[in-house]
C-alpha positions as CSV (number, residue, x, y, z in Angstrom):
1,M,0.0,0.0,0.0
2,S,1.5,3.4,-1.0
3,E,0.6,7.1,-1.0
4,L,2.3,9.7,-3.1
5,W,1.6,13.4,-3.5
6,L,3.8,15.9,-5.4
7,N,3.3,19.6,-6.1
8,Q,3.8,20.6,-9.7
9,H,7.5,21.5,-9.2
10,Y,8.2,18.1,-7.8
11,A,6.0,16.3,-10.3
12,D,8.3,17.8,-13.0
13,H,11.5,17.3,-11.1
14,W,10.9,13.6,-10.3
15,C,9.1,12.8,-13.6
16,G,10.0,9.3,-14.7
17,I,11.9,8.3,-11.6
18,D,11.0,6.5,-8.3
19,A,10.0,9.2,-5.9
20,F,10.9,7.1,-2.9
21,Q,14.4,6.4,-4.2
22,A,14.8,10.0,-5.0
23,A,13.7,11.0,-1.5
24,A,16.0,8.4,0.1
25,S,19.0,9.6,-1.8
26,Q,18.4,13.3,-1.4
27,A,21.6,14.9,0.0
28,G,21.7,17.9,2.3
29,T,22.7,19.3,5.6
30,V,21.5,17.2,8.5
31,Y,19.3,19.3,10.6
32,R,18.1,16.7,13.1
33,E,18.7,13.0,13.3
34,L,17.0,10.4,15.5
35,E,16.9,6.6,15.3
36,Q,13.7,6.5,13.2
37,R,13.7,10.0,11.7
38,Q,16.1,12.3,9.9
39,T,15.6,15.9,8.8
40,L,17.8,17.5,6.1
41,A,18.0,21.0,4.7
42,F,18.8,21.3,1.0
43,E,18.4,23.6,-2.0
44,L,16.8,22.9,-5.3
45,G,16.4,25.5,-8.1
46,G,17.4,28.3,-5.8
47,Q,14.8,27.4,-3.2
48,R,15.6,25.9,0.3
49,Y,13.6,22.9,1.4
50,F,13.5,20.5,4.3
51,I,12.9,16.8,4.0
52,K,11.9,14.5,6.9
53,R,12.6,10.9,6.2
54,H,10.9,8.4,8.5
55,Y,12.1,4.8,8.8
56,G,10.4,1.7,10.2
57,V,9.7,1.8,13.9
58,P,10.7,-1.4,15.8
59,W,7.9,-3.2,17.5
60,R,9.7,-2.8,20.9
61,E,9.5,1.0,20.4
62,I,5.8,0.9,19.5
63,L,5.0,-1.3,22.5
64,K,7.1,1.0,24.8
65,N,5.1,4.1,23.6
66,L,1.8,2.3,24.1
67,V,2.7,1.2,27.6
68,L,3.6,4.8,28.4
69,G,0.3,6.0,27.0
70,R,1.8,7.7,24.0
71,L,0.7,7.4,20.4
72,P,3.7,6.2,18.4
73,V,4.6,8.1,15.2
74,V,5.3,5.6,12.4
75,S,5.3,7.7,9.3
76,A,5.2,11.2,7.8
77,R,1.5,10.9,7.2
78,N,0.5,12.6,10.5
79,E,2.3,15.7,9.6
80,F,1.1,15.8,6.0
81,V,-2.5,15.4,7.1
82,A,-2.1,18.1,9.8
83,I,-0.5,20.6,7.5
84,N,-3.3,20.3,5.0
85,A,-6.0,20.6,7.6
86,L,-4.3,23.6,9.2
87,Q,-3.8,25.3,5.8
88,A,-7.6,24.9,5.2
89,L,-8.2,26.7,8.5
90,G,-5.9,29.6,7.4
91,V,-3.2,28.7,9.9
92,A,0.3,29.4,8.5
93,V,2.4,26.2,8.3
94,P,5.3,25.1,6.2
95,E,4.2,24.6,2.5
96,P,4.3,20.9,1.5
97,A,6.1,20.1,-1.7
98,A,6.2,16.3,-1.7
99,Y,4.9,13.4,0.4
100,G,5.1,9.7,0.1
101,K,4.4,6.6,2.2
102,R,4.6,2.9,1.4
103,G,4.4,-0.3,3.4
104,M,1.9,-1.6,5.9
105,L,3.8,-3.0,8.9
106,P,4.9,-0.2,11.2
107,S,8.4,-1.7,11.3
108,R,8.7,-1.6,7.5
109,I,6.9,1.6,6.6
110,E,9.0,4.0,4.5
111,S,7.9,7.7,4.2
112,F,9.0,11.2,3.6
113,L,7.8,14.8,3.6
114,V,9.4,17.7,1.8
115,T,8.4,21.2,2.8
116,V,9.4,24.7,1.6
117,D,11.7,26.6,4.0
118,V,9.6,29.4,5.7
119,G,12.4,31.9,5.1
120,P,14.3,34.1,7.7
121,H,12.6,33.8,11.1
122,Q,12.9,33.7,14.8
123,S,11.2,31.2,17.1
124,L,8.8,32.7,19.6
125,E,10.9,31.1,22.3
126,D,13.9,33.2,21.3
127,Y,11.8,36.3,20.4
128,C,10.2,36.4,23.9
129,R,13.2,35.2,25.8
130,H,14.1,38.6,27.3
131,W,10.6,39.9,27.8
132,A,10.8,39.5,31.6
133,S,13.7,42.1,31.7
134,E,13.0,44.0,28.5
135,P,9.2,43.9,28.1
136,P,7.7,44.7,24.6
137,S,5.0,47.4,24.2
138,F,1.6,46.5,25.6
139,V,0.1,46.6,22.1
140,H,2.7,44.2,20.6
141,K,2.4,41.8,23.4
142,Q,-1.4,41.6,23.1
143,E,-1.1,41.2,19.3
144,L,1.1,38.1,19.8
145,L,-1.1,36.7,22.6
146,H,-4.2,37.0,20.5
147,A,-2.4,35.5,17.4
148,V,-1.2,32.4,19.4
149,A,-4.7,32.1,21.0
150,R,-6.4,32.2,17.6
151,I,-4.1,29.5,16.3
152,A,-4.7,27.3,19.3
153,R,-8.5,27.8,19.1
154,S,-8.6,27.1,15.3
155,M,-6.5,24.0,15.7
156,H,-8.4,22.6,18.6
157,S,-11.8,23.4,17.2
158,A,-11.0,21.4,14.1
159,G,-10.0,18.4,16.2
160,I,-6.2,18.8,15.9
161,C,-3.9,18.4,18.8
162,H,-0.3,19.4,18.2
163,R,1.2,17.3,21.0
164,D,4.4,19.4,21.1
165,F,2.7,22.8,21.5
166,Y,5.6,25.0,22.7
167,L,6.8,28.5,21.8
168,C,9.8,27.0,20.0
169,H,7.4,25.6,17.4
170,F,6.1,29.0,16.5
171,L,8.3,30.7,13.9
172,R,7.9,34.5,13.5
173,R,8.6,35.2,9.9
174,E,10.8,38.3,9.6
175,S,9.3,39.5,6.4
176,D,5.7,40.1,7.7
177,G,5.6,38.9,11.4
178,T,3.4,35.9,10.5
179,L,3.5,33.1,13.0
180,V,4.2,29.7,11.3
181,L,3.4,26.6,13.2
182,I,6.0,23.8,12.7
183,D,6.9,20.3,13.8
184,L,3.5,18.6,13.3
185,H,4.8,15.0,13.0
186,R,3.1,14.0,16.3
187,A,-0.1,15.8,15.5
188,L,-3.4,14.0,16.4
189,C,-6.3,14.6,14.0
190,K,-9.8,13.6,15.2
191,S,-13.4,14.6,14.7
192,R,-13.4,15.9,18.2
193,L,-10.7,16.2,20.9
194,A,-11.2,15.1,24.4
195,A,-10.4,17.7,27.1
196,R,-7.2,15.9,28.0
197,W,-5.7,16.7,24.6
198,L,-6.6,20.4,24.9
199,I,-5.1,20.5,28.4
200,K,-1.9,18.8,27.1
201,D,-1.4,21.3,24.4
202,L,-2.2,24.4,26.4
203,A,-0.1,23.2,29.4
204,G,2.8,22.8,27.1
205,L,2.3,26.3,25.7
206,Y,2.0,27.8,29.2
207,F,5.1,25.9,30.5
208,S,7.2,27.2,27.6
209,A,6.1,30.8,28.3
210,M,6.6,30.8,32.1
211,D,9.8,32.8,32.0
212,C,8.6,35.4,29.5
213,G,7.3,37.8,32.1
214,L,3.6,37.3,31.4
215,T,1.3,38.8,34.0
216,R,-1.9,37.3,35.4
217,R,-3.9,39.7,33.3
218,D,-2.0,38.5,30.2
219,L,-3.0,34.9,31.0
220,L,-6.7,36.0,31.4
221,R,-6.6,37.8,28.1
222,F,-5.3,34.6,26.5
223,M,-8.1,32.6,28.0
224,R,-10.6,35.1,26.8
225,A,-9.2,35.1,23.3
226,Y,-9.0,31.3,23.2
227,R,-12.6,30.9,24.3
228,Q,-13.8,33.9,22.3
229,C,-15.9,35.3,25.1
230,S,-15.6,37.6,28.1
231,L,-14.3,36.3,31.4
232,R,-17.7,37.0,32.9
233,T,-19.4,34.6,30.6
234,L,-17.0,31.7,31.0
235,P,-18.9,28.7,32.3
236,D,-18.1,27.6,35.9
237,S,-16.6,24.3,34.5
238,D,-14.0,26.3,32.7
239,A,-12.3,27.2,36.0
240,E,-11.5,23.5,36.6
241,F,-10.2,23.2,33.0
242,W,-7.8,26.1,33.4
243,R,-6.7,24.8,36.8
244,K,-5.7,21.5,35.2
245,V,-3.8,23.4,32.5
246,E,-1.9,25.3,35.1
247,E,-1.3,22.3,37.3
248,R,0.2,20.3,34.4
249,A,2.3,23.3,33.2
250,L,3.8,23.8,36.7
251,K,4.6,20.1,36.8
252,L,6.4,20.3,33.4
253,Y,8.2,23.5,34.6
254,R,9.4,21.8,37.8
255,K,10.6,18.8,35.9
256,H,12.4,21.0,33.5
257,Q,14.1,23.0,36.3
258,Q,15.4,19.7,37.8
259,R,17.2,18.9,34.6
260,I,19.1,22.1,34.1
């Protein structure tokens, strides 16, 4: 069983050749490398691209993830589906150029995803790093808070959970300030998300922003933008929801502090 999608540029570039062999042999600068996944940066026709190559996941790794309550990532399909879904919602994500997947057994699946480089950028983690000591203007801070809240709301309302929802996975494009959401390989796409998935994403986001000098009022403004209602009209049950978000975020923060 195989899946293959190519944009027009790649349909012409790989015309008459095996796309999977071409993807496997693509040379470039190693950007990230794990046992079952490799990310390379390369140039083609004056354009910079990234290719993620996924290799078969051993059964022991799959069982380990399931025992730990994690959904194993066995191919590039998750990211390709999530990118297309988010594009349809108007959320900025890396532009896909080529995708392929073949094989059925998780341990034998071969897959790849090629995306267009987003251009000069800075991650929100770096962009907001010194806000505690060098705060931005009130207006600019609120613009970013609302932009992140809109992305989170749009994504969650459509049944998409990022599962690695941290500031470092928002890239602020230098040319126009657009926030681009990246690293969607673990994304979960469902018809409707259970509250625990929303809590997981929002807690990760809050944890990653805890040293950015956000005030309690900033957090309340985020909650209001995420729910698209005034704080006075939030249902009573929402207080428990946000309490769980904060509790999980603090747990992540304490765990992180113990490591550094």
